[in-house]
MARGUMI-387553 format. One line per 2 residues: number of its first residue (from 0); their letters; for each residue x, y, z of N, C-alpha, C. Coordinates in Angstrom, 2 decimals. Example, Ala and Ser with C-alpha at 12.3 -4.5 7.8 and 13.67 -1.06 7.14 Angstrom:
0> AS> 13.19,-5.69,7.80,12.30,-4.50,7.80,13.20,-3.30,7.80; 12.85,-2.25,7.08,13.67,-1.06,7.14,12.90,0.03,7.87;
// end
This chain:
0> MK> 6.23,-22.82,19.14,6.43,-21.34,19.30,7.02,-20.72,18.11; 8.13,-21.38,17.60,8.82,-20.85,16.46,7.84,-20.87,15.29;
2> RT> 7.03,-21.91,15.06,6.14,-22.10,14.08,5.09,-20.91,14.09; 4.58,-20.66,15.23,3.56,-19.60,15.40,4.16,-18.27,15.09;
4> LA> 5.34,-18.00,15.49,6.07,-16.71,15.15,6.21,-16.62,13.67; 6.69,-17.73,13.01,6.88,-17.67,11.49,5.61,-17.49,10.84;
6> LS> 4.53,-18.08,11.29,3.21,-17.98,10.63,2.68,-16.53,10.74; 2.93,-15.92,11.94,2.43,-14.51,12.07,3.29,-13.50,11.31;
8> FA> 4.59,-13.83,11.12,5.45,-12.99,10.33,5.05,-13.10,8.79; 4.66,-14.34,8.47,4.24,-14.50,7.01,3.00,-13.84,6.74;
10> AL> 2.04,-13.95,7.69,0.73,-13.20,7.58,0.91,-11.71,7.38; 1.80,-11.22,8.27,2.11,-9.76,8.26,2.70,-9.35,6.86;
12> LI> 3.54,-10.12,6.28,4.09,-9.85,5.01,3.20,-9.93,3.92; 2.29,-10.85,3.92,1.22,-10.97,2.92,0.25,-9.87,2.97;
14> SG> -0.13,-9.52,4.21,-1.06,-8.30,4.31,-0.49,-7.09,3.88; 0.71,-6.86,4.13,1.47,-5.69,3.68,1.54,-5.54,2.15;
16> AA> 1.78,-6.80,1.56,1.87,-6.79,0.05,0.53,-6.56,-0.52; -0.45,-7.17,0.09,-1.84,-6.95,-0.49,-2.23,-5.48,-0.40;
18> YA> -1.88,-4.78,0.69,-2.19,-3.38,0.84,-1.43,-2.55,-0.18; -0.15,-2.84,-0.46,0.70,-2.13,-1.32,0.14,-2.22,-2.66;
20> QS> -0.52,-3.31,-3.08,-1.02,-3.54,-4.38,-2.53,-3.25,-4.58; -3.01,-2.39,-3.75,-4.47,-2.10,-3.80,-4.96,-1.37,-5.06;
22> TV> -3.98,-0.85,-5.90,-4.43,-0.23,-7.09,-4.63,-1.29,-8.24; -3.75,-2.15,-8.43,-3.90,-3.16,-9.49,-3.33,-4.40,-8.93;
24> VT> -4.20,-5.50,-9.05,-3.73,-6.82,-8.56,-3.76,-7.80,-9.78; -2.72,-8.52,-9.96,-2.62,-9.53,-11.06,-2.81,-10.91,-10.48;
26> TG> -3.75,-11.56,-11.08,-4.17,-12.99,-10.70,-4.57,-13.71,-11.92; -4.05,-14.93,-11.99,-4.55,-15.96,-13.06,-4.28,-15.48,-14.45;
28> TA> -4.96,-16.09,-15.39,-4.82,-15.72,-16.76,-6.13,-15.08,-17.28; -5.89,-14.24,-18.37,-7.06,-13.62,-18.89,-7.44,-14.35,-20.23;
30> PT> -8.66,-14.21,-20.66,-9.09,-14.71,-21.93,-8.34,-14.10,-23.07; -8.07,-14.79,-24.17,-7.38,-14.29,-25.27,-8.34,-13.63,-26.20;
32> VT> -8.09,-12.35,-26.66,-8.90,-11.68,-27.52,-8.04,-11.25,-28.72; -8.62,-11.46,-29.95,-7.94,-11.16,-31.20,-8.76,-10.00,-31.88;
34> IE> -8.05,-8.83,-32.08,-8.76,-7.71,-32.72,-8.08,-7.66,-34.13; -8.95,-7.71,-35.10,-8.43,-7.62,-36.52,-7.97,-6.24,-36.80;
36> PQ> -7.12,-6.04,-37.81,-6.51,-4.66,-38.07,-7.52,-3.65,-38.40; -8.60,-3.89,-39.05,-9.57,-2.83,-39.36,-10.28,-2.28,-38.17;
38> YR> -10.44,-3.16,-37.17,-11.00,-2.68,-35.87,-10.04,-1.97,-35.03; -8.75,-2.40,-35.07,-7.68,-1.56,-34.43,-7.72,-0.17,-35.03;
40> TR> -7.78,0.00,-36.21,-7.79,1.32,-36.92,-9.06,2.11,-36.36; -10.17,1.48,-36.24,-11.38,2.15,-35.76,-11.17,2.60,-34.32;
42> IH> -10.57,1.79,-33.51,-10.36,2.07,-32.07,-9.40,3.31,-32.02; -8.37,3.27,-32.83,-7.44,4.43,-32.73,-8.15,5.66,-33.20;
44> SY> -8.89,5.59,-34.19,-9.69,6.77,-34.71,-10.62,7.35,-33.64; -11.28,6.46,-32.91,-12.25,6.83,-31.91,-11.41,7.59,-30.81;
46> VT> -10.33,7.05,-30.35,-9.59,7.67,-29.33,-9.04,9.05,-29.70; -8.64,9.13,-31.02,-8.12,10.38,-31.46,-9.20,11.47,-31.53;
48> EQ> -10.44,11.04,-32.07,-11.46,12.00,-32.16,-12.25,12.27,-30.98; -12.52,11.34,-30.13,-13.29,11.47,-28.93,-12.52,11.89,-27.67;
50> RP> -11.24,11.58,-27.68,-10.42,12.01,-26.51,-10.99,11.61,-25.15; -11.24,10.32,-24.87,-11.81,9.93,-23.67,-10.90,10.42,-22.44;
52> AP> -11.47,10.66,-21.35,-10.70,11.15,-20.16,-9.80,9.94,-19.75; -8.61,10.17,-19.54,-7.69,8.96,-19.16,-7.82,8.60,-17.66;
54> FE> -7.58,7.34,-17.51,-7.51,6.77,-16.07,-5.99,6.76,-15.77; -5.57,7.48,-14.68,-4.22,7.52,-14.29,-3.84,6.39,-13.26;
56> AR> -3.30,5.34,-13.86,-2.87,4.18,-13.02,-1.62,4.51,-12.29; -1.48,4.05,-11.02,-0.19,4.16,-10.30,0.86,3.27,-10.92;
58> ER> 0.45,2.14,-11.35,1.43,1.13,-11.93,0.95,0.90,-13.35; 1.84,0.33,-14.22,1.56,0.08,-15.64,0.55,-1.07,-15.59;
60> LV> -0.55,-0.83,-16.32,-1.58,-1.94,-16.40,-1.06,-3.06,-17.41; -1.34,-4.33,-16.95,-0.97,-5.52,-17.80,-2.11,-6.39,-17.83;
62> VG> -2.11,-7.26,-18.81,-3.17,-8.26,-19.09,-3.23,-9.13,-17.80; -4.39,-9.36,-17.27,-4.54,-10.20,-16.07,-4.70,-9.34,-14.79;
64> AT> -4.47,-8.08,-14.76,-4.52,-7.21,-13.70,-6.07,-6.92,-13.37; -6.33,-6.67,-12.17,-7.69,-6.34,-11.74,-7.78,-4.86,-11.39;
66> LP> -8.68,-4.18,-12.00,-8.87,-2.75,-11.71,-9.72,-2.61,-10.55; -9.46,-1.54,-9.67,-10.25,-1.22,-8.52,-11.64,-0.88,-8.82;
68> AD> -12.58,-1.01,-7.86,-13.97,-0.83,-8.07,-14.32,0.59,-8.37; -13.51,1.56,-8.04,-13.78,2.98,-8.27,-13.39,3.36,-9.59;
70> VE> -12.75,2.62,-10.45,-12.39,2.94,-11.89,-13.62,2.83,-12.70; -13.91,3.92,-13.43,-15.10,3.89,-14.34,-14.76,3.18,-15.61;
72> LR> -15.58,2.22,-15.83,-15.49,1.36,-17.10,-16.45,1.91,-18.12; -15.99,2.22,-19.28,-16.84,2.72,-20.36,-17.39,1.64,-21.34;
74> AV> -18.46,1.81,-21.90,-19.01,0.83,-22.85,-18.17,0.90,-24.06; -17.95,-0.31,-24.73,-17.18,-0.38,-25.98,-18.13,-0.02,-27.14;
76> PD> -17.82,0.90,-28.01,-18.75,1.26,-29.07,-18.83,-0.05,-30.04; -20.02,-0.18,-30.68,-20.26,-1.36,-31.50,-19.37,-1.43,-32.69;
78> DW> -18.84,-0.33,-33.23,-17.95,-0.40,-34.41,-16.61,-0.91,-34.11; -16.25,-1.22,-32.81,-14.96,-1.77,-32.47,-14.81,-3.23,-32.84;
80> GP> -15.90,-3.87,-33.19,-15.86,-5.26,-33.64,-16.64,-6.16,-32.72; -17.09,-7.32,-33.26,-17.91,-8.17,-32.43,-17.11,-8.91,-31.36;
82> AV> -15.71,-8.97,-31.51,-14.94,-9.71,-30.49,-14.89,-9.02,-29.19; -15.17,-7.66,-29.21,-14.95,-7.00,-27.99,-16.15,-6.20,-27.42;
84> TK> -17.33,-6.25,-28.12,-18.46,-5.64,-27.58,-19.00,-6.05,-26.23; -18.66,-7.19,-25.82,-19.14,-7.56,-24.48,-18.22,-7.07,-23.34;
86> YR> -17.16,-6.37,-23.66,-16.23,-5.93,-22.59,-16.43,-4.39,-22.44; -15.72,-3.90,-21.54,-15.70,-2.44,-21.29,-14.31,-1.95,-21.42;
88> YV> -14.03,-0.64,-21.40,-12.66,-0.24,-21.63,-12.37,1.00,-20.79; -11.12,1.28,-20.49,-10.56,2.51,-19.83,-9.45,2.92,-20.80;
90> YS> -9.21,4.21,-20.75,-8.07,4.80,-21.59,-7.03,5.19,-20.59; -5.80,4.61,-20.76,-4.69,4.88,-19.80,-3.37,4.86,-20.51;
92> ND> -2.57,5.90,-20.30,-1.20,5.96,-20.85,-1.24,5.83,-22.36; -2.16,6.44,-23.06,-2.25,6.44,-24.54,-2.61,5.03,-25.04;
94> RV> -3.27,4.13,-24.22,-3.63,2.87,-24.63,-5.11,2.57,-24.27; -5.75,1.79,-25.00,-7.09,1.37,-24.74,-7.00,-0.01,-24.01;
96> VL> -7.46,-0.10,-22.86,-7.45,-1.23,-21.96,-8.82,-1.79,-21.91; -8.87,-3.06,-22.56,-10.24,-3.79,-22.50,-10.33,-4.57,-21.17;
98> VE> -11.46,-4.46,-20.53,-11.74,-5.05,-19.19,-13.02,-5.92,-19.26; -12.89,-7.08,-18.63,-14.04,-7.97,-18.36,-14.90,-7.25,-17.29;
100> PS> -16.08,-6.87,-17.59,-16.83,-6.00,-16.54,-17.15,-6.74,-15.30; -17.54,-8.07,-15.31,-17.87,-8.79,-14.10,-16.74,-8.94,-13.12;
102> TR> -15.54,-9.15,-13.65,-14.41,-9.45,-12.88,-13.48,-8.19,-12.71; -13.62,-7.14,-13.66,-12.81,-6.08,-13.69,-11.27,-6.36,-14.07;
104> RV> -11.11,-7.54,-14.67,-9.77,-7.97,-15.09,-9.43,-7.43,-16.52; -8.20,-6.95,-16.70,-7.66,-6.49,-17.96,-7.59,-7.79,-18.85;
106> IH> -8.16,-7.67,-20.04,-8.09,-8.90,-20.90,-7.35,-8.64,-22.17; -7.16,-7.32,-22.62,-6.39,-6.94,-23.76,-5.97,-5.53,-23.65;
108> IV> -4.86,-5.22,-24.22,-4.42,-3.82,-24.30,-4.14,-3.44,-25.68; -4.77,-2.39,-26.21,-4.57,-1.99,-27.65,-3.56,-0.85,-27.62;
110> E> -2.42,-1.15,-28.07,-1.38,-0.07,-28.12,-1.55,0.93,-29.20;
// end
């Protein structure tokens, strides 16, 4: 009886935590991406000139976080470098956030 009660309580806590983190969920590790300085300059120039609409996250985005399905992922321009063209991005809190499109996991943040 005590075990059943303890398991029920644990399940309740876990489901509440999952609901509270519906905006961004952090799981596992993300692949490592290295962006060379000349491409970082191009990324910053693009953001300054194009002014993409920002995504307002409830929590600070971190590498490994998973973005919700309703967040629009944008295609990475070709001139951002070959290391990142397979990813998508969102612009949030004055940072470019690179995302693996199939898993929606944050893989790199360009400050």
